[in-house]
All heavy atoms as TSV, in Angstrom:
chain	resi	resn	atom	element	x	y	z
A	1	MET	N	N	-1.771	-1.829	14.703
A	1	MET	CA	C	-1.998	-1.329	13.364
A	1	MET	C	C	-0.674	-0.827	12.765
A	1	MET	O	O	0.268	-0.576	13.463
A	1	MET	CB	C	-3.009	-0.188	13.392
A	1	MET	CG	C	-4.437	-0.604	13.723
A	1	MET	SD	S	-5.172	-1.735	12.544
A	1	MET	CE	C	-5.439	-0.677	11.149
A	2	SER	N	N	-0.671	-0.613	11.477
A	2	SER	CA	C	0.545	-0.149	10.817
A	2	SER	C	C	0.672	1.365	10.967
A	2	SER	O	O	-0.299	2.041	11.334
A	2	SER	CB	C	0.467	-0.518	9.335
A	2	SER	OG	O	-0.478	0.279	8.681
A	3	THR	N	N	1.829	1.875	10.643
A	3	THR	CA	C	2.056	3.313	10.720
A	3	THR	C	C	1.805	3.986	9.372
A	3	THR	O	O	2.053	5.166	9.242
A	3	THR	CB	C	3.515	3.588	11.162
A	3	THR	OG1	O	4.382	2.968	10.221
A	3	THR	CG2	C	3.774	3.043	12.540
A	4	PHE	N	N	1.353	3.242	8.402
A	4	PHE	CA	C	1.108	3.788	7.074
A	4	PHE	C	C	-0.329	4.292	6.968
A	4	PHE	O	O	-1.269	3.690	7.437
A	4	PHE	CB	C	1.338	2.716	5.992
A	4	PHE	CG	C	2.736	2.168	6.016
A	4	PHE	CD1	C	2.991	0.888	6.481
A	4	PHE	CD2	C	3.806	2.943	5.588
A	4	PHE	CE1	C	4.261	0.393	6.512
A	4	PHE	CE2	C	5.097	2.437	5.623
A	4	PHE	CZ	C	5.323	1.169	6.080
A	5	GLU	N	N	-0.468	5.463	6.345
A	5	GLU	CA	C	-1.769	6.102	6.202
A	5	GLU	C	C	-2.220	5.988	4.758
A	5	GLU	O	O	-1.393	5.981	3.839
A	5	GLU	CB	C	-1.667	7.587	6.564
A	5	GLU	CG	C	-1.248	7.849	7.994
A	5	GLU	CD	C	-2.285	7.398	8.991
A	5	GLU	OE1	O	-3.494	7.491	8.680
A	5	GLU	OE2	O	-1.910	6.924	10.098
A	6	PRO	N	N	-3.550	5.904	4.514
A	6	PRO	CA	C	-4.048	5.880	3.125
A	6	PRO	C	C	-3.555	7.122	2.352
A	6	PRO	O	O	-3.526	8.213	2.881
A	6	PRO	CB	C	-5.568	5.919	3.322
A	6	PRO	CG	C	-5.797	5.327	4.669
A	6	PRO	CD	C	-4.604	5.766	5.500
A	7	GLY	N	N	-3.120	6.886	1.135
A	7	GLY	CA	C	-2.630	7.959	0.274
A	7	GLY	C	C	-1.121	7.997	0.225
A	7	GLY	O	O	-0.534	8.650	-0.640
A	8	GLN	N	N	-0.422	7.312	1.135
A	8	GLN	CA	C	1.042	7.269	1.096
A	8	GLN	C	C	1.504	6.238	0.100
A	8	GLN	O	O	0.790	5.297	-0.212
A	8	GLN	CB	C	1.604	6.932	2.495
A	8	GLN	CG	C	1.411	7.984	3.529
A	8	GLN	CD	C	1.989	7.578	4.849
A	8	GLN	OE1	O	1.868	6.439	5.268
A	8	GLN	NE2	N	2.635	8.540	5.511
A	9	TYR	N	N	2.735	6.399	-0.381
A	9	TYR	CA	C	3.334	5.427	-1.294
A	9	TYR	C	C	4.359	4.611	-0.540
A	9	TYR	O	O	5.118	5.138	0.262
A	9	TYR	CB	C	3.966	6.116	-2.495
A	9	TYR	CG	C	2.937	6.548	-3.499
A	9	TYR	CD1	C	2.297	7.780	-3.375
A	9	TYR	CD2	C	2.551	5.720	-4.542
A	9	TYR	CE1	C	1.328	8.191	-4.277
A	9	TYR	CE2	C	1.564	6.098	-5.437
A	9	TYR	CZ	C	0.971	7.313	-5.291
A	9	TYR	OH	O	-0.015	7.704	-6.189
A	10	VAL	N	N	4.367	3.308	-0.806
A	10	VAL	CA	C	5.280	2.388	-0.147
A	10	VAL	C	C	5.913	1.479	-1.210
A	10	VAL	O	O	5.447	1.412	-2.332
A	10	VAL	CB	C	4.589	1.528	0.923
A	10	VAL	CG1	C	4.071	2.393	2.066
A	10	VAL	CG2	C	3.436	0.722	0.321
A	11	ARG	N	N	6.960	0.813	-0.797
A	11	ARG	CA	C	7.622	-0.172	-1.639
A	11	ARG	C	C	8.091	-1.293	-0.733
A	11	ARG	O	O	8.421	-1.089	0.438
A	11	ARG	CB	C	8.835	0.472	-2.329
A	11	ARG	CG	C	9.598	-0.446	-3.237
A	11	ARG	CD	C	10.872	0.182	-3.780
A	11	ARG	NE	N	10.632	1.440	-4.459
A	11	ARG	CZ	C	10.589	1.580	-5.787
A	11	ARG	NH1	N	10.809	0.571	-6.563
A	11	ARG	NH2	N	10.363	2.756	-6.328
A	12	LEU	N	N	8.135	-2.512	-1.256
A	12	LEU	CA	C	8.671	-3.611	-0.459
A	12	LEU	C	C	10.148	-3.337	-0.162
A	12	LEU	O	O	10.854	-2.781	-1.004
A	12	LEU	CB	C	8.547	-4.921	-1.228
A	12	LEU	CG	C	7.128	-5.497	-1.352
A	12	LEU	CD1	C	7.116	-6.672	-2.298
A	12	LEU	CD2	C	6.578	-5.866	-0.027
A	13	ARG	N	N	10.599	-3.691	1.002
A	13	ARG	CA	C	12.010	-3.478	1.371
A	13	ARG	C	C	12.945	-4.183	0.388
A	13	ARG	O	O	14.073	-3.742	0.185
A	13	ARG	CB	C	12.276	-3.961	2.794
A	13	ARG	CG	C	11.636	-3.074	3.803
A	13	ARG	CD	C	12.122	-3.405	5.212
A	13	ARG	NE	N	11.432	-2.587	6.179
A	13	ARG	CZ	C	11.777	-1.351	6.507
A	13	ARG	NH1	N	12.809	-0.775	5.924
A	13	ARG	NH2	N	11.082	-0.664	7.414
A	14	SER	N	N	12.519	-5.271	-0.178
A	14	SER	CA	C	13.346	-6.032	-1.132
A	14	SER	C	C	13.312	-5.437	-2.540
A	14	SER	O	O	13.899	-5.983	-3.454
A	14	SER	CB	C	12.874	-7.487	-1.163
A	14	SER	OG	O	11.551	-7.580	-1.586
A	15	GLY	N	N	12.561	-4.347	-2.722
A	15	GLY	CA	C	12.426	-3.729	-4.029
A	15	GLY	C	C	11.057	-3.988	-4.614
A	15	GLY	O	O	10.184	-4.521	-3.939
A	16	GLY	N	N	10.843	-3.576	-5.804
A	16	GLY	CA	C	9.555	-3.807	-6.443
A	16	GLY	C	C	8.837	-2.540	-6.810
A	16	GLY	O	O	9.408	-1.467	-6.802
A	17	LYS	N	N	7.572	-2.668	-7.109
A	17	LYS	CA	C	6.747	-1.551	-7.560
A	17	LYS	C	C	6.405	-0.611	-6.428
A	17	LYS	O	O	6.315	-1.017	-5.259
A	17	LYS	CB	C	5.437	-2.101	-8.115
A	17	LYS	CG	C	5.595	-3.018	-9.310
A	17	LYS	CD	C	5.290	-2.283	-10.542
A	17	LYS	CE	C	5.375	-3.228	-11.738
A	17	LYS	NZ	N	5.887	-2.593	-12.873
A	18	LYS	N	N	6.178	0.674	-6.794
A	18	LYS	CA	C	5.630	1.607	-5.842
A	18	LYS	C	C	4.155	1.336	-5.718
A	18	LYS	O	O	3.473	1.139	-6.715
A	18	LYS	CB	C	5.854	3.039	-6.278
A	18	LYS	CG	C	7.282	3.504	-6.145
A	18	LYS	CD	C	7.416	4.966	-6.465
A	18	LYS	CE	C	8.864	5.392	-6.335
A	18	LYS	NZ	N	9.059	6.803	-6.662
A	19	MET	N	N	3.671	1.278	-4.494
A	19	MET	CA	C	2.256	0.936	-4.281
A	19	MET	C	C	1.616	2.055	-3.442
A	19	MET	O	O	2.258	2.707	-2.635
A	19	MET	CB	C	2.157	-0.370	-3.493
A	19	MET	CG	C	2.763	-1.532	-4.204
A	19	MET	SD	S	2.633	-3.070	-3.271
A	19	MET	CE	C	3.881	-2.823	-2.048
A	20	LEU	N	N	0.350	2.269	-3.681
A	20	LEU	CA	C	-0.426	3.272	-2.979
A	20	LEU	C	C	-1.172	2.583	-1.830
A	20	LEU	O	O	-1.855	1.572	-2.034
A	20	LEU	CB	C	-1.440	3.931	-3.925
A	20	LEU	CG	C	-2.374	4.981	-3.312
A	20	LEU	CD1	C	-1.588	6.168	-2.792
A	20	LEU	CD2	C	-3.385	5.409	-4.355
A	21	VAL	N	N	-1.024	3.108	-0.608
A	21	VAL	CA	C	-1.749	2.563	0.535
A	21	VAL	C	C	-3.200	2.982	0.420
A	21	VAL	O	O	-3.509	4.153	0.222
A	21	VAL	CB	C	-1.158	3.057	1.866
A	21	VAL	CG1	C	-1.961	2.546	3.035
A	21	VAL	CG2	C	0.318	2.626	1.986
A	22	LYS	N	N	-4.115	2.019	0.516
A	22	LYS	CA	C	-5.536	2.260	0.427
A	22	LYS	C	C	-6.155	2.085	1.800
A	22	LYS	O	O	-5.643	1.349	2.633
A	22	LYS	CB	C	-6.165	1.235	-0.548
A	22	LYS	CG	C	-5.603	1.281	-1.946
A	22	LYS	CD	C	-5.857	2.574	-2.635
A	22	LYS	CE	C	-7.284	2.622	-3.134
A	22	LYS	NZ	N	-7.601	3.804	-3.900
A	23	PRO	N	N	-7.314	2.720	2.034
A	23	PRO	CA	C	-7.996	2.477	3.296
A	23	PRO	C	C	-8.529	1.042	3.321
A	23	PRO	O	O	-8.946	0.508	2.307
A	23	PRO	CB	C	-9.152	3.476	3.294
A	23	PRO	CG	C	-9.258	3.961	1.903
A	23	PRO	CD	C	-7.975	3.699	1.198
A	24	ALA	N	N	-8.488	0.427	4.512
A	24	ALA	CA	C	-9.011	-0.933	4.640
A	24	ALA	C	C	-10.485	-0.923	4.306
A	24	ALA	O	O	-11.207	0.015	4.697
A	24	ALA	CB	C	-8.748	-1.446	6.047
A	25	LEU	N	N	-10.936	-1.933	3.603
A	25	LEU	CA	C	-12.332	-2.010	3.229
A	25	LEU	C	C	-13.242	-2.041	4.464
A	25	LEU	O	O	-14.234	-1.334	4.540
A	25	LEU	CB	C	-12.601	-3.241	2.371
A	25	LEU	CG	C	-11.831	-3.283	1.077
A	25	LEU	CD1	C	-12.077	-4.601	0.347
A	25	LEU	CD2	C	-12.224	-2.132	0.179
A	26	ASP	N	N	-12.872	-2.857	5.420
A	26	ASP	CA	C	-13.630	-2.951	6.664
A	26	ASP	C	C	-12.635	-3.294	7.765
A	26	ASP	O	O	-12.178	-4.424	7.860
A	26	ASP	CB	C	-14.727	-4.023	6.572
A	26	ASP	CG	C	-15.603	-4.059	7.797
A	26	ASP	OD1	O	-15.427	-3.206	8.672
A	26	ASP	OD2	O	-16.451	-4.959	7.871
A	27	SER	N	N	-12.260	-2.335	8.548
A	27	SER	CA	C	-11.223	-2.535	9.561
A	27	SER	C	C	-11.668	-3.572	10.609
A	27	SER	O	O	-10.851	-4.116	11.320
A	27	SER	CB	C	-10.872	-1.217	10.240
A	27	SER	OG	O	-11.994	-0.653	10.844
A	28	ALA	N	N	-12.957	-3.835	10.697
A	28	ALA	CA	C	-13.437	-4.846	11.638
A	28	ALA	C	C	-12.964	-6.252	11.223
A	28	ALA	O	O	-12.843	-7.135	12.048
A	28	ALA	CB	C	-14.943	-4.809	11.757
A	29	GLN	N	N	-12.697	-6.406	9.913
A	29	GLN	CA	C	-12.217	-7.719	9.419
A	29	GLN	C	C	-10.784	-7.987	9.822
A	29	GLN	O	O	-10.380	-9.133	9.915
A	29	GLN	CB	C	-12.365	-7.803	7.912
A	29	GLN	CG	C	-13.784	-7.805	7.431
A	29	GLN	CD	C	-13.854	-7.780	5.910
A	29	GLN	OE1	O	-12.871	-7.534	5.229
A	29	GLN	NE2	N	-15.044	-8.014	5.360
A	30	LEU	N	N	-9.994	-6.929	9.992
A	30	LEU	CA	C	-8.569	-7.066	10.315
A	30	LEU	C	C	-8.217	-6.251	11.559
A	30	LEU	O	O	-7.415	-5.345	11.490
A	30	LEU	CB	C	-7.717	-6.594	9.134
A	30	LEU	CG	C	-7.944	-7.286	7.798
A	30	LEU	CD1	C	-7.223	-6.553	6.700
A	30	LEU	CD2	C	-7.440	-8.707	7.894
A	31	PRO	N	N	-8.758	-6.610	12.724
A	31	PRO	CA	C	-8.464	-5.809	13.919
A	31	PRO	C	C	-7.018	-6.026	14.378
A	31	PRO	O	O	-6.532	-7.146	14.403
A	31	PRO	CB	C	-9.457	-6.318	14.944
A	31	PRO	CG	C	-9.728	-7.733	14.520
A	31	PRO	CD	C	-9.631	-7.726	13.019
A	32	ASN	N	N	-6.342	-4.928	14.730
A	32	ASN	CA	C	-4.993	-4.952	15.287
A	32	ASN	C	C	-4.047	-5.838	14.448
A	32	ASN	O	O	-3.340	-6.665	14.994
A	32	ASN	CB	C	-5.019	-5.438	16.728
A	32	ASN	CG	C	-5.854	-4.522	17.585
A	32	ASN	OD1	O	-5.850	-3.304	17.383
A	32	ASN	ND2	N	-6.574	-5.078	18.537
A	33	THR	N	N	-4.042	-5.649	13.187
A	33	THR	CA	C	-3.215	-6.425	12.288
A	33	THR	C	C	-2.028	-5.620	11.793
A	33	THR	O	O	-2.053	-4.391	11.812
A	33	THR	CB	C	-4.042	-6.954	11.100
A	33	THR	OG1	O	-3.220	-7.805	10.343
A	33	THR	CG2	C	-4.550	-5.834	10.221
A	34	ALA	N	N	-1.007	-6.326	11.334
A	34	ALA	CA	C	0.172	-5.662	10.769
A	34	ALA	C	C	0.097	-5.684	9.238
A	34	ALA	O	O	1.105	-5.501	8.594
A	34	ALA	CB	C	1.419	-6.364	11.249
A	35	LEU	N	N	-1.082	-5.899	8.681
A	35	LEU	CA	C	-1.229	-5.934	7.217
A	35	LEU	C	C	-1.647	-4.576	6.706
A	35	LEU	O	O	-2.409	-3.855	7.335
A	35	LEU	CB	C	-2.273	-6.985	6.816
A	35	LEU	CG	C	-1.932	-8.432	7.162
A	35	LEU	CD1	C	-3.105	-9.328	6.819
A	35	LEU	CD2	C	-0.688	-8.889	6.444
A	36	VAL	N	N	-1.148	-4.218	5.520
A	36	VAL	CA	C	-1.433	-2.948	4.882
A	36	VAL	C	C	-2.073	-3.252	3.525
A	36	VAL	O	O	-1.553	-4.041	2.736
A	36	VAL	CB	C	-0.158	-2.118	4.668
A	36	VAL	CG1	C	-0.437	-0.802	4.020
A	36	VAL	CG2	C	0.560	-1.905	6.017
A	37	PHE	N	N	-3.228	-2.628	3.242
A	37	PHE	CA	C	-3.944	-2.819	1.992
A	37	PHE	C	C	-3.351	-1.842	0.968
A	37	PHE	O	O	-3.367	-0.642	1.183
A	37	PHE	CB	C	-5.429	-2.542	2.222
A	37	PHE	CG	C	-6.325	-2.850	1.073
A	37	PHE	CD1	C	-6.351	-4.121	0.508
A	37	PHE	CD2	C	-7.189	-1.880	0.584
A	37	PHE	CE1	C	-7.200	-4.411	-0.558
A	37	PHE	CE2	C	-8.042	-2.184	-0.465
A	37	PHE	CZ	C	-8.037	-3.448	-1.032
A	38	CYS	N	N	-2.815	-2.389	-0.147
A	38	CYS	CA	C	-2.135	-1.544	-1.146
A	38	CYS	C	C	-2.632	-1.888	-2.550
A	38	CYS	O	O	-3.185	-2.947	-2.788
A	38	CYS	CB	C	-0.629	-1.798	-1.113
A	38	CYS	SG	S	0.171	-1.430	0.448
A	39	GLU	N	N	-2.381	-0.930	-3.481
A	39	GLU	CA	C	-2.680	-1.174	-4.890
A	39	GLU	C	C	-1.564	-0.641	-5.739
A	39	GLU	O	O	-0.876	0.314	-5.354
A	39	GLU	CB	C	-4.006	-0.550	-5.301
A	39	GLU	CG	C	-3.947	0.913	-5.584
A	39	GLU	CD	C	-5.229	1.445	-6.200
A	39	GLU	OE1	O	-6.282	0.787	-6.164
A	39	GLU	OE2	O	-5.157	2.584	-6.724
A	40	TYR	N	N	-1.403	-1.252	-6.904
A	40	TYR	CA	C	-0.494	-0.732	-7.948
A	40	TYR	C	C	-1.033	-1.141	-9.298
A	40	TYR	O	O	-1.910	-2.000	-9.380
A	40	TYR	CB	C	0.947	-1.174	-7.726
A	40	TYR	CG	C	1.201	-2.676	-7.860
A	40	TYR	CD1	C	1.591	-3.228	-9.069
A	40	TYR	CD2	C	1.043	-3.510	-6.778
A	40	TYR	CE1	C	1.808	-4.569	-9.192
A	40	TYR	CE2	C	1.266	-4.874	-6.869
A	40	TYR	CZ	C	1.666	-5.405	-8.088
A	40	TYR	OH	O	1.887	-6.736	-8.212
A	41	VAL	N	N	-0.540	-0.501	-10.352
A	41	VAL	CA	C	-1.025	-0.789	-11.705
A	41	VAL	C	C	0.082	-1.479	-12.477
A	41	VAL	O	O	1.244	-1.064	-12.460
A	41	VAL	CB	C	-1.409	0.520	-12.424
A	41	VAL	CG1	C	-1.829	0.248	-13.863
A	41	VAL	CG2	C	-2.526	1.228	-11.663
A	42	GLU	N	N	-0.287	-2.584	-13.114
A	42	GLU	CA	C	0.638	-3.338	-13.955
A	42	GLU	C	C	-0.088	-3.815	-15.195
A	42	GLU	O	O	-1.156	-4.411	-15.076
A	42	GLU	CB	C	1.186	-4.541	-13.167
A	42	GLU	CG	C	2.231	-5.304	-13.958
A	42	GLU	CD	C	2.868	-6.392	-13.116
A	42	GLU	OE1	O	3.356	-6.108	-12.030
A	42	GLU	OE2	O	2.833	-7.558	-13.561
A	43	LYS	N	N	0.467	-3.507	-16.343
A	43	LYS	CA	C	-0.120	-3.887	-17.635
A	43	LYS	C	C	-1.603	-3.488	-17.702
A	43	LYS	O	O	-2.461	-4.272	-18.053
A	43	LYS	CB	C	0.034	-5.368	-17.853
A	43	LYS	CG	C	1.459	-5.794	-18.015
A	43	LYS	CD	C	1.547	-7.283	-18.306
A	43	LYS	CE	C	3.009	-7.687	-18.423
A	43	LYS	NZ	N	3.130	-9.132	-18.666
A	44	LYS	N	N	-1.873	-2.226	-17.342
A	44	LYS	CA	C	-3.227	-1.635	-17.410
A	44	LYS	C	C	-4.240	-2.319	-16.513
A	44	LYS	O	O	-5.446	-2.213	-16.707
A	44	LYS	CB	C	-3.725	-1.638	-18.865
A	44	LYS	CG	C	-2.867	-0.827	-19.789
A	44	LYS	CD	C	-3.418	-0.822	-21.169
A	44	LYS	CE	C	-2.495	-0.061	-22.106
A	44	LYS	NZ	N	-2.974	-0.079	-23.476
A	45	ARG	N	N	-3.747	-3.034	-15.463
A	45	ARG	CA	C	-4.644	-3.654	-14.471
A	45	ARG	C	C	-4.286	-3.144	-13.095
A	45	ARG	O	O	-3.093	-2.917	-12.792
A	45	ARG	CB	C	-4.498	-5.173	-14.480
A	45	ARG	CG	C	-4.954	-5.832	-15.749
A	45	ARG	CD	C	-4.743	-7.288	-15.652
A	45	ARG	NE	N	-3.284	-7.487	-15.632
A	45	ARG	CZ	C	-2.666	-8.631	-15.832
A	45	ARG	NH1	N	-3.381	-9.732	-16.064
A	45	ARG	NH2	N	-1.393	-8.740	-15.808
A	46	THR	N	N	-5.261	-2.960	-12.266
A	46	THR	CA	C	-5.025	-2.575	-10.885
A	46	THR	C	C	-4.912	-3.833	-10.030
A	46	THR	O	O	-5.799	-4.673	-10.048
A	46	THR	CB	C	-6.193	-1.704	-10.355
A	46	THR	OG1	O	-6.286	-0.546	-11.191
A	46	THR	CG2	C	-5.959	-1.283	-8.931
A	47	ILE	N	N	-3.805	-3.941	-9.329
A	47	ILE	CA	C	-3.524	-5.083	-8.480
A	47	ILE	C	C	-3.709	-4.626	-7.034
A	47	ILE	O	O	-3.122	-3.654	-6.619
A	47	ILE	CB	C	-2.075	-5.615	-8.656
A	47	ILE	CG1	C	-1.741	-5.776	-10.144
A	47	ILE	CG2	C	-1.843	-6.848	-7.857
A	47	ILE	CD1	C	-2.533	-6.820	-10.866
A	48	LEU	N	N	-4.533	-5.335	-6.294
A	48	LEU	CA	C	-4.761	-5.048	-4.881
A	48	LEU	C	C	-4.192	-6.179	-4.048
A	48	LEU	O	O	-4.256	-7.341	-4.450
A	48	LEU	CB	C	-6.262	-4.922	-4.605
A	48	LEU	CG	C	-7.003	-3.842	-5.352
A	48	LEU	CD1	C	-8.502	-3.978	-5.162
A	48	LEU	CD2	C	-6.550	-2.486	-4.895
A	49	GLY	N	N	-3.650	-5.838	-2.885
A	49	GLY	CA	C	-3.108	-6.894	-2.057
A	49	GLY	C	C	-2.864	-6.423	-0.625
A	49	GLY	O	O	-2.881	-5.212	-0.341
A	50	LEU	N	N	-2.666	-7.383	0.229
A	50	LEU	CA	C	-2.322	-7.110	1.630
A	50	LEU	C	C	-0.849	-7.445	1.823
A	50	LEU	O	O	-0.402	-8.517	1.445
A	50	LEU	CB	C	-3.203	-7.952	2.568
A	50	LEU	CG	C	-4.680	-7.601	2.566
A	50	LEU	CD1	C	-5.481	-8.678	3.282
A	50	LEU	CD2	C	-4.901	-6.242	3.221
A	51	TYR	N	N	-0.116	-6.535	2.428
A	51	TYR	CA	C	1.294	-6.707	2.630
A	51	TYR	C	C	1.632	-6.506	4.105
A	51	TYR	O	O	0.993	-5.702	4.791
A	51	TYR	CB	C	2.102	-5.698	1.784
A	51	TYR	CG	C	1.874	-5.891	0.310
A	51	TYR	CD1	C	0.816	-5.267	-0.355
A	51	TYR	CD2	C	2.681	-6.730	-0.446
A	51	TYR	CE1	C	0.594	-5.456	-1.683
A	51	TYR	CE2	C	2.449	-6.945	-1.780
A	51	TYR	CZ	C	1.401	-6.305	-2.403
A	51	TYR	OH	O	1.174	-6.501	-3.738
A	52	ILE	N	N	2.630	-7.207	4.592
A	52	ILE	CA	C	3.062	-7.085	5.999
A	52	ILE	C	C	3.780	-5.759	6.158
A	52	ILE	O	O	4.702	-5.429	5.410
A	52	ILE	CB	C	3.980	-8.247	6.379
A	52	ILE	CG1	C	3.216	-9.566	6.244
A	52	ILE	CG2	C	4.512	-8.069	7.805
A	52	ILE	CD1	C	4.074	-10.795	6.403
A	53	ALA	N	N	3.342	-4.975	7.151
A	53	ALA	CA	C	3.889	-3.625	7.359
A	53	ALA	C	C	5.387	-3.640	7.575
A	53	ALA	O	O	6.083	-2.722	7.119
A	53	ALA	CB	C	3.173	-2.966	8.526
A	54	ALA	N	N	5.925	-4.641	8.229
A	54	ALA	CA	C	7.369	-4.707	8.495
A	54	ALA	C	C	8.170	-4.865	7.208
A	54	ALA	O	O	9.370	-4.535	7.197
A	54	ALA	CB	C	7.667	-5.863	9.442
A	55	ASN	N	N	7.554	-5.348	6.127
A	55	ASN	CA	C	8.237	-5.533	4.854
A	55	ASN	C	C	8.136	-4.317	3.927
A	55	ASN	O	O	8.599	-4.393	2.792
A	55	ASN	CB	C	7.677	-6.745	4.126
A	55	ASN	CG	C	8.004	-8.044	4.846
A	55	ASN	OD1	O	8.916	-8.101	5.675
A	55	ASN	ND2	N	7.243	-9.064	4.521
A	56	LEU	N	N	7.493	-3.233	4.387
A	56	LEU	CA	C	7.292	-2.046	3.546
A	56	LEU	C	C	8.110	-0.871	4.069
A	56	LEU	O	O	8.418	-0.812	5.243
A	56	LEU	CB	C	5.807	-1.669	3.547
A	56	LEU	CG	C	4.843	-2.700	2.987
A	56	LEU	CD1	C	3.409	-2.231	3.206
A	56	LEU	CD2	C	5.093	-2.945	1.518
A	57	ARG	N	N	8.403	0.047	3.165
A	57	ARG	CA	C	9.038	1.312	3.547
A	57	ARG	C	C	8.404	2.436	2.746
A	57	ARG	O	O	7.942	2.211	1.623
A	57	ARG	CB	C	10.543	1.279	3.334
A	57	ARG	CG	C	10.986	1.088	1.890
A	57	ARG	CD	C	12.495	1.012	1.775
A	57	ARG	NE	N	12.886	0.722	0.414
A	57	ARG	CZ	C	13.175	1.635	-0.500
A	57	ARG	NH1	N	13.155	2.889	-0.199
A	57	ARG	NH2	N	13.501	1.283	-1.703
A	58	LEU	N	N	8.361	3.605	3.334
A	58	LEU	CA	C	7.787	4.771	2.649
A	58	LEU	C	C	8.691	5.251	1.516
A	58	LEU	O	O	9.928	5.180	1.626
A	58	LEU	CB	C	7.625	5.929	3.623
A	58	LEU	CG	C	6.475	5.827	4.578
A	58	LEU	CD1	C	6.516	6.997	5.607
A	58	LEU	CD2	C	5.156	5.825	3.866
A	59	VAL	N	N	8.085	5.707	0.435
A	59	VAL	CA	C	8.834	6.283	-0.687
A	59	VAL	C	C	8.104	7.543	-1.144
A	59	VAL	O	O	6.956	7.773	-0.789
A	59	VAL	CB	C	8.963	5.282	-1.867
A	59	VAL	CG1	C	9.787	4.084	-1.494
A	59	VAL	CG2	C	7.611	4.850	-2.386
A	60	ASP	N	N	8.787	8.332	-1.963
A	60	ASP	CA	C	8.155	9.513	-2.533
A	60	ASP	C	C	7.152	9.106	-3.587
A	60	ASP	O	O	7.295	8.060	-4.227
A	60	ASP	CB	C	9.227	10.424	-3.181
A	60	ASP	CG	C	10.156	11.005	-2.141
A	60	ASP	OD1	O	9.749	11.229	-0.986
A	60	ASP	OD2	O	11.330	11.238	-2.506
A	61	ALA	N	N	6.140	9.929	-3.754
A	61	ALA	CA	C	5.125	9.679	-4.782
A	61	ALA	C	C	5.761	9.788	-6.165
A	61	ALA	O	O	6.626	10.631	-6.389
A	61	ALA	CB	C	4.000	10.652	-4.632
A	62	PRO	N	N	5.339	8.952	-7.099
A	62	PRO	CA	C	5.819	9.092	-8.473
A	62	PRO	C	C	5.393	10.452	-9.024
A	62	PRO	O	O	4.371	10.979	-8.625
A	62	PRO	CB	C	5.117	7.957	-9.226
A	62	PRO	CG	C	4.483	7.105	-8.209
A	62	PRO	CD	C	4.421	7.855	-6.957
A	63	PRO	N	N	6.195	11.040	-9.948
A	63	PRO	CA	C	5.872	12.370	-10.468
A	63	PRO	C	C	4.523	12.453	-11.158
A	63	PRO	O	O	3.874	13.472	-11.125
A	63	PRO	CB	C	6.980	12.644	-11.452
A	63	PRO	CG	C	7.850	11.448	-11.515
A	63	PRO	CD	C	7.367	10.465	-10.520
A	64	ASN	N	N	4.037	11.378	-11.730
A	64	ASN	CA	C	2.770	11.417	-12.460
A	64	ASN	C	C	1.647	10.791	-11.653
A	64	ASN	O	O	0.629	10.397	-12.209
A	64	ASN	CB	C	2.911	10.724	-13.804
A	64	ASN	CG	C	3.324	9.266	-13.664
A	64	ASN	OD1	O	3.672	8.822	-12.573
A	64	ASN	ND2	N	3.308	8.533	-14.742
A	65	ALA	N	N	1.812	10.680	-10.369
A	65	ALA	CA	C	0.826	10.025	-9.505
A	65	ALA	C	C	-0.434	10.874	-9.353
A	65	ALA	O	O	-0.370	12.077	-9.160
A	65	ALA	CB	C	1.411	9.733	-8.129
A	66	LYS	N	N	-1.572	10.224	-9.420
A	66	LYS	CA	C	-2.870	10.869	-9.185
A	66	LYS	C	C	-3.489	10.168	-7.972
A	66	LYS	O	O	-3.764	8.986	-8.041
A	66	LYS	CB	C	-3.781	10.725	-10.368
A	66	LYS	CG	C	-3.309	11.436	-11.606
A	66	LYS	CD	C	-4.281	11.241	-12.743
A	66	LYS	CE	C	-3.753	11.863	-14.003
A	66	LYS	NZ	N	-4.610	11.594	-15.162
A	67	ARG	N	N	-3.672	10.906	-6.897
A	67	ARG	CA	C	-4.309	10.300	-5.715
A	67	ARG	C	C	-5.766	10.174	-5.915
A	67	ARG	O	O	-6.435	11.091	-6.379
A	67	ARG	CB	C	-3.983	11.130	-4.473
A	67	ARG	CG	C	-2.529	11.085	-4.166
A	67	ARG	CD	C	-2.229	11.703	-2.851
A	67	ARG	NE	N	-0.791	11.651	-2.674
A	67	ARG	CZ	C	-0.220	11.683	-1.511
A	67	ARG	NH1	N	-0.938	11.822	-0.439
A	67	ARG	NH2	N	1.081	11.631	-1.408
A	68	ARG	N	N	-6.290	9.022	-5.571
A	68	ARG	CA	C	-7.714	8.756	-5.755
A	68	ARG	C	C	-8.447	8.982	-4.451
A	68	ARG	O	O	-8.042	8.728	-3.399
A	68	ARG	CB	C	-7.939	7.328	-6.194
A	68	ARG	CG	C	-7.365	7.081	-7.557
A	68	ARG	CD	C	-7.631	5.672	-7.941
A	68	ARG	NE	N	-6.776	5.338	-9.084
A	68	ARG	CZ	C	-6.735	4.172	-9.599
A	68	ARG	NH1	N	-7.411	3.168	-9.091
A	68	ARG	NH2	N	-5.967	3.908	-10.639
């Protein structure tokens, strides 16, 4: 499993948007995986995706961030 916990903010190592780590919908679907379920907002839409943990790094939360 990844070392990222739900509620933390991450960014791709190559740059990009700050993303919020979300809890996996059903961890039984992704047992012992290196994928991290994340979301970010772009143009008033919420984008959800799975990202490889090795390609992510922790970042500070944005100043106006609201944890859900």
